[in-house]
C-alpha positions as CSV (number, residue, x, y, z in Angstrom):
1,X,-104.6,86.9,-51.0
2,X,-107.1,84.5,-52.4
3,X,-109.2,82.3,-50.1
4,X,-107.8,79.1,-51.6
5,X,-104.2,80.2,-50.6
6,X,-105.3,81.1,-47.1
7,X,-106.9,77.6,-46.7
8,X,-103.6,75.9,-47.8
9,X,-101.5,78.0,-45.5
10,X,-103.7,77.3,-42.5
11,X,-103.7,73.6,-43.3
12,X,-99.9,73.6,-43.6
13,X,-99.6,75.4,-40.2
14,X,-101.7,72.8,-38.6
15,X,-99.6,70.0,-40.1
16,X,-96.4,71.7,-38.9
17,X,-97.8,72.1,-35.4
18,X,-98.9,68.5,-35.3
19,X,-95.4,67.3,-36.3
20,X,-93.8,69.5,-33.8
21,X,-96.1,68.2,-31.0
22,X,-95.4,64.6,-32.1
23,X,-91.7,65.2,-32.0
24,X,-91.9,66.7,-28.6
25,X,-94.0,63.9,-27.3
26,X,-91.6,61.3,-28.7
27,X,-88.8,63.0,-26.8
28,X,-90.6,62.3,-23.6
29,X,-92.0,58.8,-24.2
30,X,-89.5,57.1,-26.4
31,X,-87.5,54.3,-24.7
32,X,-83.9,54.9,-23.8
33,X,-81.3,53.6,-26.2
34,X,-80.2,50.0,-25.6
35,X,-76.9,50.3,-23.8
36,X,-76.5,46.6,-23.2
37,X,-77.6,46.8,-19.5
38,X,-80.3,44.2,-20.1
39,X,-80.5,41.0,-22.1
40,X,-83.3,38.5,-22.6
41,X,-83.8,35.0,-23.7
42,X,-86.6,32.5,-24.2
43,X,-86.9,29.6,-21.9
44,X,-89.1,27.2,-20.0
45,X,-89.9,26.7,-16.3
46,X,-88.2,23.5,-15.0
47,X,-87.8,21.8,-11.7
48,X,-85.6,19.1,-10.2
49,X,-87.3,15.7,-10.9
50,X,-86.8,12.8,-8.5
51,X,-87.8,9.2,-9.4
52,X,-89.0,7.0,-6.6
53,X,-87.8,3.5,-7.7
54,X,-87.7,0.0,-6.4
55,X,-84.3,-1.2,-5.2
56,X,-84.9,-4.8,-6.2
57,X,-87.2,-6.5,-8.7
58,X,-90.6,-7.3,-7.5
59,X,-94.4,-6.7,-7.7
60,X,-95.9,-3.3,-6.7
61,X,-98.4,-4.0,-4.0
62,X,-100.0,-0.5,-3.7
63,X,-99.4,3.1,-4.6
64,X,-100.6,5.6,-2.0
65,X,-100.4,8.8,-4.0
66,X,-102.0,10.2,-7.1
67,X,-100.7,12.6,-9.8
68,X,-100.7,16.2,-8.5
69,X,-100.6,15.2,-4.8
70,X,-98.2,17.1,-2.5
71,X,-95.9,15.0,-0.4
72,X,-93.4,15.6,2.4
73,X,-89.9,14.1,2.8
74,X,-90.4,10.6,4.3
75,X,-94.0,10.2,3.3
76,X,-94.8,6.6,2.1
77,X,-95.3,6.7,-1.6
78,X,-95.8,3.0,-2.4
79,X,-95.2,-0.5,-1.1
80,X,-93.8,-3.5,-2.8
81,X,-95.0,-7.1,-2.3
82,X,-92.6,-8.4,0.4
83,X,-94.3,-11.7,1.4
84,X,-91.4,-13.9,0.3
85,X,-89.0,-11.7,2.2
86,X,-91.1,-11.9,5.3
87,X,-91.0,-15.7,5.0
88,X,-87.2,-15.7,4.6
89,X,-87.0,-13.4,7.6
90,X,-89.0,-15.8,9.8
91,X,-86.7,-18.6,8.7
92,X,-83.6,-16.5,9.5
93,X,-84.9,-15.7,12.9
94,X,-85.4,-19.4,13.6
95,X,-81.8,-20.0,12.5
96,X,-80.7,-17.4,15.0
97,X,-82.6,-19.2,17.8
98,X,-81.1,-22.6,16.8
99,X,-77.6,-21.1,16.7
100,X,-78.1,-19.6,20.2
101,X,-79.4,-23.0,21.5
102,X,-76.3,-24.7,20.0
103,X,-74.1,-22.1,21.8
104,X,-75.8,-22.9,25.1
105,X,-75.2,-26.6,24.5
106,X,-71.6,-26.0,23.7
107,X,-71.1,-23.9,26.8
108,X,-72.6,-26.7,28.9
109,X,-70.2,-29.1,27.3
110,X,-67.3,-26.8,28.1
111,X,-68.4,-26.7,31.8
112,X,-68.7,-30.5,31.8
113,X,-65.2,-31.0,30.2
114,X,-63.7,-28.6,32.8
115,X,-65.3,-30.6,35.6
116,X,-63.9,-33.8,34.1
117,X,-60.5,-32.1,34.0
118,X,-60.8,-31.1,37.6
119,X,-61.7,-34.6,38.6
120,X,-58.8,-36.0,36.6
121,X,-56.5,-33.6,38.5
122,X,-57.9,-35.0,41.8
123,X,-57.4,-38.6,40.6
124,X,-53.9,-37.8,39.6
125,X,-53.1,-36.4,43.0
126,X,-54.6,-39.6,44.6
127,X,-52.6,-41.8,42.3
128,X,-49.4,-39.9,43.2
129,X,-50.1,-40.5,46.9
130,X,-50.8,-44.2,46.2
131,X,-47.5,-44.4,44.3
132,X,-45.5,-42.9,47.1
133,X,-47.0,-45.3,49.6
134,X,-46.4,-48.3,47.3
135,X,-42.8,-47.3,46.7
136,X,-42.1,-46.9,50.4
137,X,-43.8,-50.2,51.2
138,X,-41.9,-52.0,48.4
139,X,-38.6,-50.5,49.8
140,X,-39.3,-51.7,53.3
141,X,-40.2,-55.2,52.0
142,X,-36.9,-55.3,50.2
143,X,-35.0,-54.3,53.3
144,X,-36.9,-56.9,55.4
145,X,-36.2,-59.6,52.8
146,X,-32.6,-58.8,53.0
147,X,-32.7,-59.5,56.8
148,X,-34.9,-62.5,56.1
149,X,-37.7,-60.8,58.1
150,X,-40.3,-61.3,55.4
151,X,-41.0,-63.6,52.6
152,X,-40.0,-63.1,49.0
153,X,-43.6,-63.4,47.9
154,X,-44.5,-60.4,50.1
155,X,-41.7,-58.4,48.7
156,X,-42.8,-59.3,45.2
157,X,-46.4,-58.3,45.9
158,X,-45.3,-54.9,47.3
159,X,-43.1,-54.3,44.2
160,X,-46.1,-55.2,42.0
161,X,-48.3,-52.7,43.8
162,X,-45.7,-50.0,43.3
163,X,-45.6,-50.7,39.6
164,X,-49.4,-50.6,39.4
165,X,-49.5,-47.3,41.2
166,X,-47.0,-45.8,38.7
167,X,-49.2,-47.1,35.9
168,X,-52.3,-45.5,37.5
169,X,-50.4,-42.2,37.7
170,X,-49.7,-42.4,33.9
171,X,-53.4,-43.2,33.3
172,X,-54.5,-40.2,35.4
173,X,-52.1,-37.9,33.5
174,X,-53.5,-39.2,30.2
175,X,-57.0,-38.5,31.4
176,X,-56.0,-34.9,32.2
177,X,-54.5,-34.5,28.7
178,X,-57.7,-35.9,27.2
179,X,-59.9,-33.6,29.3
180,X,-57.9,-30.5,28.2
181,X,-58.2,-31.6,24.6
182,X,-62.0,-32.0,25.1
183,X,-62.1,-28.5,26.6
184,X,-60.3,-27.1,23.6
185,X,-62.7,-28.9,21.2
186,X,-65.8,-27.7,23.0
187,X,-64.4,-24.1,23.1
188,X,-64.0,-24.3,19.3
189,X,-67.6,-25.4,19.1
190,X,-68.6,-22.4,21.1
191,X,-66.7,-20.1,18.8
192,X,-68.3,-21.9,15.8
193,X,-71.8,-21.4,17.2
194,X,-71.1,-17.8,18.0
195,X,-70.0,-17.3,14.3
196,X,-73.2,-19.0,13.3
197,X,-75.2,-16.6,15.4
198,X,-73.4,-13.6,13.8
199,X,-74.1,-15.0,10.4
200,X,-77.8,-15.6,11.1
201,X,-78.1,-12.1,12.6
202,X,-76.5,-10.7,9.5
203,X,-79.1,-12.5,7.3
204,X,-81.8,-11.1,9.6
205,X,-80.4,-7.6,9.3
206,X,-80.2,-7.9,5.5
207,X,-83.8,-9.2,5.2
208,X,-85.0,-6.4,7.5
209,X,-83.3,-3.9,5.2
210,X,-84.9,-5.4,2.2
211,X,-88.3,-5.1,4.0
212,X,-87.6,-1.5,4.7
213,X,-86.6,-1.0,1.1
214,X,-89.9,-2.4,0.1
215,X,-91.6,0.7,1.6
216,X,-90.9,3.4,-1.0
217,X,-90.7,6.9,0.6
218,X,-90.4,10.4,-0.8
219,X,-86.7,11.4,-0.6
220,X,-87.7,15.1,-0.5
221,X,-90.8,17.2,-0.5
222,X,-92.5,17.8,-3.8
223,X,-95.5,17.1,-6.0
224,X,-96.3,13.9,-7.8
225,X,-95.8,14.4,-11.5
226,X,-97.0,11.0,-12.7
227,X,-97.3,7.4,-11.7
228,X,-95.1,5.3,-13.9
229,X,-96.6,1.9,-13.1
230,X,-99.8,0.7,-11.5
231,X,-100.4,-1.6,-8.5
232,X,-99.9,-5.3,-9.5
233,X,-97.2,-4.6,-12.1
234,X,-93.8,-6.1,-11.8
235,X,-90.7,-3.9,-12.0
236,X,-87.1,-4.7,-12.3
237,X,-84.3,-3.6,-9.9
238,X,-84.2,0.2,-10.1
239,X,-87.6,0.3,-11.9
240,X,-89.4,3.7,-11.5
241,X,-92.7,3.7,-9.7
242,X,-93.5,7.4,-9.1
243,X,-91.9,10.6,-10.4
244,X,-91.8,13.6,-8.2
245,X,-91.1,17.3,-8.9
246,X,-89.3,19.3,-6.2
247,X,-91.3,22.5,-6.2
248,X,-88.7,24.0,-3.9
249,X,-86.1,23.9,-6.7
250,X,-87.6,25.6,-9.7
251,X,-85.7,27.5,-12.3
252,X,-85.8,28.7,-15.9
253,X,-83.2,27.6,-18.4
254,X,-82.5,30.0,-21.3
255,X,-79.7,30.7,-23.7
256,X,-77.6,33.7,-24.3
257,X,-75.1,34.6,-27.0
258,X,-71.4,34.7,-26.2
259,X,-71.0,38.4,-25.8
260,X,-73.9,38.5,-23.3
261,X,-73.0,35.3,-21.5
262,X,-69.5,36.5,-20.8
263,X,-70.9,39.4,-18.8
264,X,-73.2,37.3,-16.6
265,X,-72.2,36.8,-13.0
266,X,-73.6,34.2,-10.6
267,X,-76.3,35.8,-8.5
268,X,-77.3,38.3,-11.2
269,X,-80.9,39.5,-10.9
270,X,-83.4,38.1,-13.4
271,X,-87.0,38.8,-14.0
272,X,-89.2,36.0,-15.5
273,X,-92.4,36.7,-17.4
274,X,-94.4,33.7,-18.4
275,X,-96.4,33.6,-21.6
276,X,-99.4,32.3,-19.7
277,X,-99.3,35.1,-17.1
278,X,-97.8,38.2,-18.6
279,X,-99.3,40.3,-15.8
280,X,-96.8,38.9,-13.3
281,X,-93.1,39.4,-13.0
282,X,-91.2,36.8,-11.0
283,X,-87.8,37.5,-9.5
284,X,-85.0,35.0,-9.8
285,X,-81.2,34.9,-9.7
286,X,-78.6,33.3,-12.0
287,X,-77.4,30.1,-10.4
288,X,-75.6,28.5,-13.3
289,X,-73.8,29.5,-16.5
290,X,-72.5,26.8,-18.8
291,X,-68.7,26.8,-19.3
292,X,-69.0,25.3,-22.8
293,X,-71.0,26.7,-25.6
294,X,-73.5,24.7,-27.6
295,X,-75.6,25.0,-30.7
296,X,-78.8,26.9,-30.4
297,X,-81.7,24.5,-29.7
298,X,-84.4,24.5,-32.3
299,X,-87.0,25.7,-29.8
300,X,-85.0,28.7,-28.7
301,X,-84.5,32.1,-30.3
302,X,-82.0,34.5,-29.0
303,X,-82.2,38.3,-29.2
304,X,-79.7,38.3,-32.1
305,X,-81.9,35.9,-34.1
306,X,-80.6,32.4,-33.9
307,X,-77.0,32.7,-32.8
308,X,-75.2,29.5,-33.8
309,X,-73.4,29.1,-30.5
310,X,-75.0,30.1,-27.2
311,X,-74.4,29.4,-23.5
312,X,-77.0,27.8,-21.3
313,X,-78.0,29.9,-18.2
314,X,-80.1,28.9,-15.3
315,X,-82.2,31.4,-13.3
316,X,-83.3,29.9,-9.9
317,X,-86.4,31.2,-8.1
318,X,-86.1,31.8,-4.4
319,X,-87.3,28.7,-2.5
320,X,-88.9,30.9,0.2
321,X,-91.0,32.5,-2.5
322,X,-92.0,29.2,-3.9
323,X,-93.3,28.1,-0.5
324,X,-95.9,30.8,-0.7
325,X,-97.3,29.7,-4.1
326,X,-97.0,25.9,-4.2
327,X,-100.2,25.5,-6.2
328,X,-99.0,28.0,-8.9
329,X,-95.8,26.2,-9.7
330,X,-96.1,24.4,-13.0
331,X,-93.2,23.1,-15.0
332,X,-92.9,23.3,-18.8
333,X,-94.4,26.8,-19.1
334,X,-92.6,28.9,-21.7
335,X,-91.6,32.5,-21.0
336,X,-89.0,35.2,-21.2
337,X,-86.1,35.7,-18.9
338,X,-84.8,39.3,-18.6
339,X,-81.4,39.6,-17.1
340,X,-79.7,42.8,-15.8
341,X,-76.1,43.0,-16.6
342,X,-75.5,46.4,-15.1
343,X,-76.4,46.4,-11.4
344,X,-76.5,50.2,-11.3
345,X,-79.4,50.4,-13.7
346,X,-82.9,50.3,-12.3
347,X,-85.4,47.8,-13.6
348,X,-88.0,49.3,-16.0
349,X,-91.5,49.8,-14.7
350,X,-92.7,46.9,-16.9
351,X,-90.2,44.5,-15.1
352,X,-90.9,45.5,-11.6
353,X,-91.7,42.5,-9.4
354,X,-95.4,41.7,-9.6
355,X,-96.7,38.6,-7.8
356,X,-100.2,37.1,-7.4
């Protein structure tokens, strides 16, 4: 055999050996065939946004937070200018005091009218006694006049006194009626003053509520995203002052085609890998799957390359995990959500949870 032939044969053997080694190595390292156990979609990190707004129109007196600050639920975020409300509150409190004074005056008048009524009752009793005496005297005078034991003038005078006593009884009864009517009128005044007190107290309560509404507080814990206005600016009713991000409610929204979305169950495990931190793998769970399909957003590409109709899916990160990394939570970061459709399949090594 010629030397040239031996060289070609040896080179061919080496090539065959290399191909065989490559094929064997591929059998060990090649990824498993895609059986549909995993699906992925592009998305962005989002969080629940809460706007701290003024309930009524007014001027912003001061804002106590800056962008990026962390706040707790109930922390004072800003204060509105409430000087006019404070003046109205002082006036309303004065009206309450006046109404209470008027009530005391009305109650005193009631007591006086009741005393007048009691006096009129006593006078009526006295007038009845006088009437009885006058009647008996007049009757005796008439009997004596019949026996010619007294003069006609005396009998006439006794009869006149009896008539006057009857008139005095009628006057006393009229005074009692007037006293009772006065009592009713003063009692009505008392009720009116009490209604005035209630109305004034209602105004005070309303103004106090408006004062409390002038102190804008954080409805929940979170981070200040941005200040919408600056101190001194005037806002309308419901005008936004500060925007907060609830870093305890963070999720990624992504889109899946119909065939994949139909297999997604609430609570399914998700692994999130952010473009800005590919070395970390964040665990999450499916918390929402849209019931109605929509057109693929322009900024989203699905695995099947721009499916026309997709379903929106939301993967929520555990709030307890978020508490450990509040400084790292940033909304708007793009990334990839990997969703496991088959719970029996293990996560690949590349998608094992890796946190800072």
